[in-house]
C-alpha positions as CSV (number, residue, x, y, z in Angstrom):
1,M,27.6,34.9,-11.7
2,T,27.5,31.4,-10.4
3,Q,26.1,30.1,-7.1
4,G,28.6,30.8,-4.3
5,R,30.8,33.1,-6.4
6,L,30.3,36.5,-7.9
7,I,32.8,38.5,-10.1
8,V,32.6,42.2,-9.7
9,G,35.4,44.2,-11.4
10,N,38.6,42.9,-10.0
11,E,36.9,41.4,-6.9
12,S,35.9,37.7,-6.7
13,L,33.2,37.6,-4.0
14,I,32.0,34.7,-1.9
15,V,28.2,34.8,-2.0
16,P,26.5,33.8,1.2
17,E,24.4,30.6,1.0
18,L,21.2,32.6,1.9
19,N,19.8,29.6,3.7
20,L,16.4,30.9,4.8
21,P,14.5,28.6,7.3
22,F,11.5,28.3,5.0
23,A,10.6,25.3,2.8
24,S,10.2,25.9,-1.0
25,L,7.6,23.7,-2.7
26,L,6.7,24.0,-6.4
27,H,3.1,23.9,-7.7
28,P,2.6,21.2,-10.3
29,G,1.1,23.7,-12.6
30,A,4.3,25.8,-13.0
31,V,4.7,25.0,-16.7
32,A,1.1,25.8,-17.5
33,A,1.4,29.1,-15.6
34,G,4.5,30.0,-17.7
35,K,2.7,29.3,-20.9
36,H,-0.4,31.3,-19.8
37,C,1.8,34.2,-18.8
38,L,3.6,34.2,-22.1
39,G,0.3,34.5,-24.0
40,W,-0.9,37.1,-21.6
41,A,2.2,39.3,-21.9
42,Y,2.0,39.1,-25.7
43,R,-1.7,40.2,-25.7
44,M,-0.9,43.0,-23.4
45,G,2.0,44.2,-25.5
46,L,4.6,43.6,-22.8
47,A,6.6,41.0,-24.8
48,R,6.0,40.6,-28.5
49,N,9.3,40.8,-30.3
50,D,11.9,38.0,-30.2
51,I,14.3,39.7,-27.8
52,A,11.5,40.7,-25.3
53,V,10.0,37.2,-25.4
54,R,13.3,35.5,-24.8
55,H,14.1,37.9,-21.9
56,L,10.7,37.1,-20.3
57,L,11.2,33.3,-20.8
58,A,14.7,33.5,-19.3
59,A,13.4,35.1,-16.1
60,R,11.4,31.8,-15.4
61,L,8.8,33.7,-13.4
62,E,6.5,30.8,-13.3
63,R,9.0,29.1,-11.0
64,L,8.5,31.9,-8.5
65,G,4.8,32.2,-8.9
66,A,4.4,28.4,-8.4
67,R,6.4,28.6,-5.2
68,I,4.4,31.5,-3.7
69,H,1.2,29.5,-3.8
70,P,2.3,25.8,-4.2
71,H,-1.1,24.4,-3.1
72,A,-3.5,26.9,-4.7
73,G,-5.7,26.4,-7.7
74,Q,-4.2,26.9,-11.2
75,T,-6.0,30.2,-11.7
76,T,-4.3,31.7,-8.6
77,V,-0.8,30.6,-9.8
78,D,-1.5,32.0,-13.3
79,L,-2.6,35.3,-11.8
80,V,0.5,35.6,-9.6
81,T,2.8,34.8,-12.5
82,D,1.1,37.4,-14.6
83,W,1.6,39.9,-11.8
84,L,5.3,38.9,-11.6
85,A,5.7,39.5,-15.3
86,W,4.2,43.0,-15.0
87,I,6.4,43.9,-12.0
88,V,9.5,42.7,-13.8
89,V,8.7,44.7,-17.0
90,F,7.7,47.8,-15.0
91,D,10.8,47.6,-12.9
92,D,13.0,47.2,-16.0
93,H,11.4,50.2,-17.6
94,C,12.1,52.2,-14.5
95,D,15.7,51.0,-14.1
96,E,16.8,50.5,-17.8
97,G,14.0,51.6,-20.1
98,E,12.1,54.6,-21.3
99,L,10.8,55.7,-18.0
100,R,14.2,56.1,-16.5
101,Y,15.3,58.5,-19.1
102,D,12.0,60.3,-19.7
103,L,10.6,61.4,-16.4
104,Q,7.6,63.1,-18.0
105,L,6.6,59.9,-19.7
106,A,7.1,58.2,-16.3
107,R,4.6,60.6,-14.7
108,T,2.1,60.0,-17.5
109,V,2.4,56.2,-17.0
110,F,2.1,56.5,-13.2
111,D,-1.1,58.6,-13.5
112,E,-2.5,56.0,-15.9
113,L,-1.8,53.3,-13.4
114,M,-3.6,55.2,-10.7
115,S,-6.6,55.7,-13.0
116,A,-6.8,52.0,-13.5
117,L,-7.4,51.3,-9.8
118,T,-11.2,51.9,-10.0
119,E,-13.2,51.2,-6.9
120,D,-15.7,49.1,-8.8
121,C,-13.0,47.4,-10.8
122,A,-14.6,48.8,-14.0
123,S,-12.5,48.8,-17.2
124,V,-10.8,52.1,-18.2
125,Q,-9.2,53.5,-21.4
126,T,-5.4,53.2,-21.4
127,R,-2.7,54.6,-23.7
128,T,0.2,52.5,-22.6
129,T,1.0,48.8,-22.4
130,L,1.9,49.1,-18.7
131,G,-1.5,50.8,-18.0
132,K,-3.4,48.2,-20.1
133,S,-1.8,45.2,-18.4
134,F,-2.1,46.8,-14.9
135,A,-5.8,47.5,-15.4
136,D,-6.3,43.8,-16.5
137,L,-4.5,42.6,-13.4
138,W,-6.5,44.9,-11.1
139,Q,-9.8,43.7,-12.4
140,R,-8.8,40.0,-12.0
141,T,-7.4,40.6,-8.5
142,A,-9.6,43.1,-6.7
143,A,-13.1,42.0,-7.8
144,D,-13.4,39.7,-4.8
145,M,-11.8,42.0,-2.3
146,S,-13.6,44.5,-0.1
147,L,-14.0,48.1,-0.9
148,E,-11.9,48.9,2.1
149,W,-9.1,46.7,0.7
150,R,-9.3,48.4,-2.7
151,R,-9.1,51.9,-1.2
152,R,-6.1,50.9,1.0
153,F,-4.4,49.3,-2.0
154,R,-5.0,52.4,-4.1
155,G,-3.5,54.7,-1.4
156,G,-0.5,52.4,-1.0
157,T,0.1,52.3,-4.7
158,R,0.2,56.1,-4.9
159,I,2.8,56.1,-2.1
160,V,4.9,53.5,-4.0
161,L,4.8,55.4,-7.3
162,D,5.8,58.6,-5.5
163,S,8.7,56.8,-4.0
164,I,9.7,55.4,-7.3
165,N,9.6,58.8,-8.8
166,T,11.9,60.1,-6.1
167,E,14.3,57.2,-6.7
168,M,14.3,57.8,-10.5
169,T,15.0,61.5,-10.0
170,R,17.9,60.6,-7.9
171,Q,19.1,58.0,-10.4
172,A,19.0,60.6,-13.1
173,S,21.6,62.6,-11.1
174,G,23.9,59.5,-11.0
175,R,24.4,59.9,-7.3
176,V,24.9,56.9,-5.1
177,P,22.4,56.9,-2.1
178,T,23.5,56.5,1.5
179,E,22.3,53.3,3.3
180,N,19.8,55.3,5.3
181,E,18.5,57.2,2.2
182,L,17.9,53.9,0.3
183,A,16.3,52.4,3.4
184,A,14.0,55.4,3.7
185,E,13.1,55.3,0.0
186,R,12.1,51.7,0.4
187,A,10.3,52.2,3.7
188,S,8.2,55.0,2.3
189,G,6.8,52.9,-0.5
190,S,8.1,49.6,-2.0
191,I,6.7,47.5,-4.8
192,N,7.9,44.4,-2.9
193,R,5.7,45.4,0.1
194,T,2.7,46.0,-2.3
195,A,3.4,42.6,-4.0
196,I,3.0,40.7,-0.7
197,E,-0.5,42.0,-0.3
198,V,-1.2,41.2,-4.0
199,W,-0.1,37.6,-3.5
200,L,-2.5,37.3,-0.5
201,A,-5.4,38.8,-2.6
202,C,-4.7,36.5,-5.5
203,A,-5.7,33.6,-3.1
204,G,-8.6,35.6,-1.6
205,I,-6.8,36.3,1.7
206,E,-7.7,39.6,3.2
207,I,-6.2,40.9,6.5
208,P,-8.5,43.3,8.4
209,A,-7.4,47.0,8.2
210,R,-7.1,47.2,12.0
211,L,-4.0,44.9,11.9
212,F,-2.2,47.3,9.6
213,G,-2.5,50.1,12.1
214,T,-1.7,53.7,11.1
215,E,1.2,55.5,9.5
216,A,2.2,56.8,12.9
217,E,1.7,53.4,14.6
218,P,2.0,50.6,12.1
219,G,0.3,47.4,13.2
220,P,1.7,43.8,13.1
221,A,0.5,43.1,9.6
222,E,2.2,46.2,8.2
223,N,5.4,45.4,10.2
224,L,5.4,41.8,9.0
225,M,5.2,42.9,5.4
226,R,7.9,45.5,5.8
227,I,10.3,43.0,7.4
228,A,9.6,40.5,4.7
229,E,10.1,43.0,1.9
230,N,13.5,44.0,3.4
231,I,14.6,40.4,3.4
232,I,13.6,40.1,-0.2
233,W,15.4,43.3,-1.1
234,W,18.6,42.2,0.6
235,C,18.6,38.8,-1.0
236,N,17.9,40.4,-4.4
237,D,20.6,43.1,-4.0
238,I,23.3,40.5,-3.3
239,L,22.4,38.3,-6.3
240,S,21.7,41.2,-8.7
241,L,24.9,43.1,-7.8
242,E,26.7,42.4,-11.1
243,K,23.6,43.3,-13.1
244,D,23.0,46.5,-11.2
245,I,26.6,47.7,-11.6
246,T,26.5,47.0,-15.3
247,S,23.2,48.8,-15.8
248,H,24.3,51.8,-13.7
249,D,21.5,51.1,-11.1
250,Q,22.7,52.7,-7.9
251,S,19.6,51.5,-5.9
252,N,21.4,48.5,-4.4
253,V,22.1,48.3,-0.7
254,V,25.5,46.5,-1.4
255,I,26.6,49.4,-3.6
256,A,25.3,52.0,-1.1
257,T,27.0,50.2,1.8
258,R,30.3,50.0,0.0
259,H,30.2,53.6,-1.1
260,G,29.1,54.9,2.3
261,R,31.5,52.9,4.5
262,G,34.4,53.0,2.1
263,C,34.7,49.2,2.3
264,S,35.1,46.4,-0.2
265,Y,32.2,44.7,-2.0
266,Q,32.9,41.6,0.0
267,E,32.6,43.5,3.3
268,A,29.4,45.2,2.0
269,V,27.9,41.8,1.0
270,N,28.7,40.4,4.5
271,V,26.9,43.4,6.1
272,V,23.8,42.7,4.0
273,D,23.9,39.0,4.8
274,L,23.9,39.8,8.5
275,N,20.9,42.1,7.9
276,I,19.1,39.1,6.4
277,K,19.8,36.9,9.4
278,N,18.6,39.5,11.8
279,G,15.6,40.2,9.6
280,I,14.5,36.6,9.8
281,E,14.6,36.6,13.7
282,E,12.6,39.9,13.7
283,L,10.1,38.3,11.3
284,L,9.4,35.3,13.5
285,L,9.0,37.5,16.6
286,E,6.5,39.8,14.7
287,E,4.5,36.7,13.6
288,K,3.8,35.9,17.2
289,R,2.6,39.5,17.8
290,F,0.5,39.3,14.7
291,A,-1.3,36.1,16.0
292,D,-1.8,37.5,19.5
293,L,-3.4,40.8,18.3
294,A,-5.5,39.1,15.6
295,G,-7.1,36.7,18.1
296,P,-8.6,33.2,17.6
297,D,-11.3,34.3,15.2
298,L,-8.6,35.2,12.6
299,A,-6.3,32.2,13.3
300,K,-6.7,30.8,9.8
301,T,-6.1,34.2,8.1
302,V,-3.0,34.6,10.2
303,Q,-1.7,31.1,9.4
304,D,-2.4,31.5,5.7
305,S,-0.7,34.9,5.6
306,C,2.4,33.7,7.4
307,V,2.6,30.5,5.3
308,M,2.4,32.6,2.1
309,I,5.1,35.0,3.3
310,H,7.3,32.0,4.2
311,N,6.6,30.5,0.7
312,H,7.6,33.8,-0.9
313,L,10.8,34.2,1.1
314,G,12.0,30.7,0.6
315,G,10.8,30.5,-3.0
316,N,12.4,33.8,-3.9
317,V,15.9,32.5,-3.0
318,E,15.4,29.3,-5.0
319,W,14.1,31.4,-7.9
320,L,17.1,33.8,-7.7
321,L,19.4,30.8,-8.2
322,E,17.4,29.5,-11.1
323,T,16.5,32.6,-13.1
324,A,18.8,34.0,-15.8
325,R,17.4,37.5,-14.9
326,Y,20.6,38.4,-12.9
327,R,23.1,36.0,-14.6
328,E,22.8,37.1,-18.2
329,V,24.3,40.6,-17.8
330,A,24.6,42.7,-20.9
331,P,26.1,46.2,-20.9
332,V,23.6,48.9,-21.0
333,E,24.6,52.3,-22.4
334,F,23.7,55.0,-20.0
335,G,21.0,57.2,-21.4
336,K,19.6,54.5,-23.8
337,A,16.8,52.0,-23.0
338,A,17.7,48.3,-23.0
339,N,16.9,46.6,-26.3
340,Y,14.9,43.8,-24.7
341,L,12.1,46.2,-23.6
342,E,9.1,46.8,-25.8
343,S,8.0,50.4,-26.0
344,C,5.5,51.1,-23.2
345,L,3.5,53.3,-25.6
346,L,0.4,51.3,-26.7
347,V,0.2,50.9,-30.5
348,G,-3.1,49.2,-31.3
349,D,-4.3,45.9,-29.9
350,S,-2.9,42.5,-30.9
351,K,-4.8,40.6,-33.6
352,K,-7.3,38.1,-32.4
353,G,-5.7,34.7,-32.1
354,A,-2.2,36.1,-32.5
355,G,0.4,35.1,-30.0
356,P,3.9,33.7,-29.5
357,T,4.8,30.7,-31.6
358,S,4.9,27.2,-30.2
359,R,8.7,27.3,-30.2
360,Y,8.5,30.0,-27.5
361,A,5.9,28.1,-25.5
362,A,8.3,25.1,-25.5
363,G,10.9,27.3,-23.8
364,V,8.8,27.4,-20.7
365,D,9.3,23.6,-20.3
366,G,13.0,24.2,-20.1
367,H,13.8,23.5,-23.7
368,E,16.4,25.4,-25.5
369,L,15.2,28.9,-26.2
370,P,15.1,30.2,-29.9
């Protein structure tokens, strides 16, 4: 895949420019965040062998983390980048790893993730690398947030995991979802929606619960995050199309649109591109409603939240064009976990002082990877 052109089977697709009207600035500590993340992922057991480390480096997640909060302190950028690494590894395990092909193990991991979300941010015993790393992130992120926020986040995470379980069960059947079915799965609980609230929390930004509304009547904050997550999904689905087809991942709206409408991939891409344009207009309108209902006392919270969402949307597109995550497409045998994923079963702790070698750390600077 190259910018502007995508080869899928016998089709050569023109990829839309995805020009979102949001600036994308890069935090000067991007390289430092990448090195920090590499060490953290090693200690947590997420990336220790050569293949897993190279795969993590190639994703260039620090380039996204540094765009989400371009003016924050280094600790915030480090934390966001660590979260991105966890989300990517977790997503890969669900799409191409052990969890996709062992639903019982998936449920065990999901239960462990929920147990890590303690109201007092206390440490918990974990048996998996995903649980260990998630618990670490929770303690670093939620400690300064209110109890109300922690409880809402815990409830939202349960919904997300239930939705992922539903998606994985469908994936196991090999059935392509309809557009509406995929949209409903994502609306019921999406990791992208949860991530937006995490990025705010990493910077100490907390939106009052009243602005999220209820399940029956979502408030402006909830609507804003759902619109933003859809835009992120649509951009990702266009640029990850080749990878998703190769890895037999049917949870892609381009694939679902093509299958449901009986059209070409190009026509399906054009439909999703129009969704993105309409979504941006809807987002800007909802921001005005958000500000009006929040009132002048929350003007700074509203402004900081909207700026961060803009940073994420604009930065995500820039990152999608930089990362090798969707360009380096290797065939994945259906029924077998991808070889770049570590086992998510926790086998002891890393030795004190152990970590990736300096040649891997150099890769974060853009040097040739080993």
